[in-house]
N, C-alpha and C positions, 0 to 999 in steps of 0.2 A: 315766045316768053320763056325765059330761063327760070326754072323752079328754084334752083339753089345755086349759090356761088361755089363752083367745084374746082376753082383754080388750084387749091392746095390739097385737093382730095386725090387719093390713089384709086386706080381702077381695080375692079375685082380680079382681073387677070394678074395685075402686079402683086396684089395682096396674096393671092393664092400661091404665086411663085415664091414669094418671100416666106410664107408659112411652110411650104414644102421644103424650101431650102433650109429653114431653121430646123424643121423636123429631121432632115437628113443630117445636118450638122450635129444635132443631139445624138442621133444614132451612132455616127462616126466617133464622136467624143466618148460615148459609152463603151464602144468597142475598144478604143484605145486604152481607156482606163482599166477595163476588165481584162483585156487580152495582153496588154503590155505593161502598164504601170503596176497593176496589182497582181500580175500573173504569178510572180514569185511567191507572194504571200498566200495566194489562193492555192498554189501547188503544195506549199508546205502544210497548209491547213488540211488539205485532202490527205496527205501522207500521215499527218498526226491522227486523223480520224481512222485511217486504215489500221494503224498500229494499235490504237485503243480497242478497236473491234477484235483484233488478233489477241491482245492481252486478255480481254474479257472472256473470249472463247476458251483460251488455255486455262484460265482460272476456273471456269465452269466445269471443265473436263479433267481437272487435275487428279481426281480420284477415279477417273474412268479408265477402263482397260484399252479404250480406243484413242487415247491421247496422241499416240504417235501418228496415226492416220489423219487425225484432225489437224495436227500441226503440218503434216505434209500437204494437205489440201489448202490450208490457209497460206502457206508460203508460196505455193504456185499461184494462187489467186491474186495475192497482193504484191508478189515479188519482194518478200521480206525474209531475211535470214534470221534464224533464231537459235539460241542455245539455252537449254534448261539444265542447270547444274545443282548439285547438292551443296550443303553447307561447307564441305571440305574442298569445293572447287572442282569436283569430278563431274564430267559431262554426262547427263542422263539421256537427253534427246538433243540432236543437232540436225538442223535443216539449213542447207545452203542454197539460196535461191539464185545468187549470182556470184561470180568468181571474185576472189580477193575482197570479201566483205570484211568490215571492221571487226566484228565479234569473233570471226573464225581465225583471225590473225593475232588474237590476244593470247597471252600465256596465263599461268595460274596467278601470277602477281597482278597482272592487269585485271583479271576477273575479281580478285579480292578487293582491289580499289573500287571497281564498279559496284560490287555487292554492298560496299559501305554506303553508296548513294541510295541503294534500295532500302537499306535499314532506316535511313533518315526521312523517307517519304512514305506515308501510308498508302497513297494512291499511285505510287510509282513515280519515276523521275524521267523527264525528257531531257535530252542533251544533244545539242547540235555540235558535232565534232568535225575537225579537219584532220584527215588521215596524215597529212604532212607533219602534224604536231606530235603524232603518236607512233607512226609506222614509217619504216624506210621502204623505198620503192623496190619491189622485186625486179631484178634485171629481166626476167622473162614476162613481165607484165606489159601488156599493150597499152597504148595511149588511151584507147576507149575504156579498157578495164580500169585504168588508173582514174579516169574521169568519173567512172561509176562509184568508186570507193572514196575519192578525194573528199567529197562533201557527203556526210552521212548524218542521219537522224537516229539517235540511240535512245532506247527506252529500257529501263531496268526496274524490276519490281520483285518484292518478296511474296512467295506463295507458300501455302502450308497444306500438306496432305493430312488427312484425318488419321492416318496410321503412324504419323511421325510428329514429334514435337519440334524437330529441327526444320528450319525454313529451306525452301528451294528458291533459287534465283533465276528469274526469267530475263533474258537479254534479247531484245529485238533490234534489228538494224535494217533501215531502209535508206537506200542511196537517194540523194537529192541531185539529180542530174542537172548540169548547167543548162539553163534555158535561154541564154542570150541569143544563140542562133535561132532558136524557135521564135523568140520575140521579134527578131529582125525579119523573119519570114512572115510572121503575122502582120507586122507593120506594112510590109509591101502589099500583102493581100488587102489590108484595110484601105490603103490608098487607091488600089484598083476598084474596090467596092465603093469607095466614096465618090470617085469620078463617075462610076456607073449609076450610083444612086442620084447624083446631082443631075445627070442627063435625063434619067427616068423622071425625076421630080419636075424638071422643066417641061418635058413633053406631056406629062400627066397634068400639070398645072394648065398648060395651054388647052388641052382637050377638055378638062373639066370647066375651065373658065368660059370657053366658047359655048359649051352646052348650057351653062347657067346664065351667062350674060346675054345670049341671043334673045330668049323670051323677056328678060328684064329690060333690054334695050327697046323691044317692041312696046312694052308697057310704058316706058318712059316717053316715047314719042306720042303715044295716045294720051298720056297724062298731060303732056305739054299742050296738046290740042284742047283738052278739057279745060286746062287753066286759062287758055286764051278765049274761053267762052264758046267753043265749038262743040256743041252737044251731040254731034254725030260721030264722035270718037268711038271706036270699037276696041275692046280689050279681049283679044283672042289668043293670048299667050298660053302655050301648053308645054308639057314636059315634066313638071313636078307638081305634086299635090298642092303644096303651099302656093306656087305661082298660079295654078288653076283656080284655087280658092280666092287668091288676090284678084285675079281677072274677073271672077264672078262678082266679087264685092265692088270692084270699080265699075263694072257694067251696071250694077244696081244703083250705085251712087250717081253715075252719069244719067241713068234713066230718071232718078228722083230729082236731080238738079235740073234736068231739062224740063221735067214736068213742073217743077216749082217755078222755073223761069217763065214757062208758058202761062201758068196760072197767075203769076204775078203781073204779067202784062195784061191778062184779062181783068184782074182786079183793078189795075190802074185805069183801064178803059171803063170798067163798071163804076168805079168811084167818080171818075171824071164826068160820066153821064149823070150819076146821082147828084153830083154837086151842081152841074150845069142846069138841071131841070128846076130845082127849087130856087136857085139864084136868079134864073130867068123869070120865074113866077114872082119872086119878091120884087125884083127890079121893075117888072112890068106893072104890077099892081100898085107899087109905090108911086111910079111916075104917073099912072092913070089917076090916082087919088090926088096927086099934087096938081096936075094940069087940067083935069076935067071937072067942072063944077058938078056937084051932086054925086060923085063917085066915092066920096069919103064916107063909106058906109060900114056898118058892123060886119057885113058879109065879106067885104074885101079885106078888112082888118083880120078877120078869122082865117082867111086864106093865107095871108102873110104870116100869121102866127103858126099855122099848121106847117107851112113850108120851112119856117125857122126851126120847128121841132125836128123835122126830117134832117136838116143840116146838123143839128145838135146830136141826134141819135147816130148819125154817120160818123161824126168826129169821135164821139164817145166810144163807139165800137172799135174803131182803129186804135185809140189810146188804150182801151182795156186789153185788147189782144196783145199789144206790144208789152204792156206791163206783165200780163200773165206769162208770156213766153220768156220774159227776162226775170221771172220769179220775184217781181217787185210787188205782187199782190198776194202775200201769203194769207191763207184763210184765218179769220179770227173766229174760232169756234165757240159755240154755246149750245145748250140744250133747249130745243123749242119744238112746238107742235107743228110739223110740216103740213098736216092736213088742214089746219086752221089757216095757214098761209095760202095754200092752194085755193081754198074756198074764197078768200078775199080777192085773190088775183082773178079768179073766174068771174066773180061778181062785178069787178071793175071792167073787165073785158066785155062781159055780156051787155052792160049798159052802153058801152062805147060802140059795139059792133052790131047790136040787134037791129039798128036802123038799116044796116047793109044786108040784113037777111041772114046773119050768122046765128047758129045755135050751138052754144058751148055748155057742156054739162060736166059734172064731176061725180064720179061714183067712188065711194070709199067703203072699205071693209070695217075699219075702226080707227080711232085716233091713234097716232104714234108719234113719239118724240125722237128726234135725231140729234146727233151732236155734230154740228156743222156751222159754217158761216152763213147766217140767215140771208144777208144781202146777196152773196154770190149764188146761193141756191135759188133765190128769187129770180136772179138774172137768168139762170138756167131755165126755169119754168117760162119766163117771159120769152126767151129766145126760141124755145121749142114750140111755144104756143104761136108766136109770130110766124115761125116756119110752117106750122100746120095751116094757119090762116092763108098764107101766101100760096100754098099749093093744094088747097082744099077743092079747087075747081068749082063747078056749079053746085056741088052738093052742099057746101058751106056748113057742114056738121063737124064739130070738133068734140072729142070725148077724152076726158082725163080719168084714168082708172087707177085706184090705189089698192094694193093687195099686200097682206103680210104672209110670211112663211118662215119656217124654222129650218135651220141647218145645224144639227148638233145642239149645242147649248145656246147658240146665237139666234136672235130674231132679226129679220130683215124686212124692209119695206121696199116694194117695187112700184114705181110710178110709170105709167104708160100714157103718152100723149098721142092720140090716134086721130088721123083724118081719113076721109073717104074720097080723096081727090085723084090727082093724075098719077101718083105713085112714082117710084124711082126704078130705073133699069138695074138689073142685077150687076152689070159690069161697072156701075157707078157707086154701088154701095160701099166699096172699100175706099173711095176717094172723097166722099161727101164731108168727111171730118177734116180734110186738108185745109190748111190756113188760107189758101188762095182759091179754093174751089167754090164755084157758084153754078147752080143749075141753069139750064137754058132760059134766057130771059123771055122767050116767046110764051112761056107758060106762066109768067109771073105778072100779077097786076101791080100797079104803083103802090108801094107801101113804105113804112118807115124802115130804116136799117140799111146796112151796107152789103149784105150777102155773106158776111163772115161770122154770123151768129153761131153756127155749128162748131166752128173752130174754138170760139170762146167757151161753148158748152164743154167741149172735149178737155180743154185746159183746166177748167174749174173742177170737173168731175175727177180728172186725173190727180189733182192736188188733194182731193178728198179721199182718194183711194177707192172710189166707187166703180162698180161695173156699169157699163152702158153699151148700147147697141141700137140697131134698127132692123126691122123687117119690112119689106115693101113688095108690092106687085103693081105693075103698070096697069092703070085704069081702075085699081081697087083701093088705092091709098097707102099710107105708111103708118108704122107704129114705132115711135121713138121711145126708148125706155132707159131707166137707170135704177140701180139698186144700192141702198145704203143700210148699214146696221141701224137698228132702232130699238126703242123700248116701248112696248105696248102700254097704252094708258087705260 
């Protein structure tokens, strides 16, 4: 059996490869954008930042006696040439970080023009200049030196010393080296890295997909067996926490489905048996009353009526269970005296069962009102009482006990239905509430009902939010109980 139509689905291996390939492409694209497309802008931004740091340092130390040494250190650190001149254009401090820099090839006229830029800007003025537009090439200048000075970033700013009213002019010059060759080199490296990354991504995707898909494929095969109704499937995939948890959950589901299937078959067999017996009795007695003179008696009619009730109870139990599990019987709650109801039920049962030797008693602490569906809780009492009668053994003593207790500000009533019969084995206590569970028939005398009464009890009490349970011991009997909030009368 195929669980899903996977003709148009991609495998995990393919998806992992595509994801890794996409991730690699994003990395390569990011490298291209950062290292090639935006390299020039990033490079200039870094140079601007270095010049700003240099200018701020000079301004902070303008009145310091160590200004010269500070400028020397900054020029070496950032490879920036500088000239500090007075208002007359005379050079006060000069630091040349590279040959043929722009500011060191200016004359007094050039410096005067540049100082006018500084006057017009409070925070200093940046200017990208081309040496070809301002300076003639020195015949002794090498191509590399010319490239260094050809494109320059110029910064001019007015500074004031505390001892002078006249401004000083700071000129900083950083070369913007051509980076086209660097970009070409980086592009070659990026292509090499891209190819390597794609190969690694492919191998890594194969490795990871094999590690992940192997246990998943094992789960898929076992799940297909389970879907085909083969409840011997074993989910033993390991390797990852989530897969191991899924295997455990599927094993539990397989166990529960197998148990449900087994119990369902038992239920069908039990119901078939329960149906066959009264039908046979009804058919036999009806034919006898029709064909044999003198057999049309009240006793035979009572037997037919009794067997008809058994059939009705069986059908009603199955219908009620189906409705409860489908949430089609929501409780219609009202406040009523549960103790009074139990007393009436015990009275009816005592009259009906005392001829068979049963002794049914009710011990109550005090009257208490509960807010619940009266008919559904009566069905709970009836089913638990029937269950106690069915398994009371030779003792035939049934006791219902009512107790009240407090938990904080809330009052609760606890109802115990106790028998002193055959009891229930400990290993069966967790399964007696199952919808298809039924105790061994060899212990059970012919009675009304289908054997699914406890499942009906479970569903009703669960809908009321009640606590319930059972304690039992083989040969000593069982105690079925439930607890509901109440109001003491």
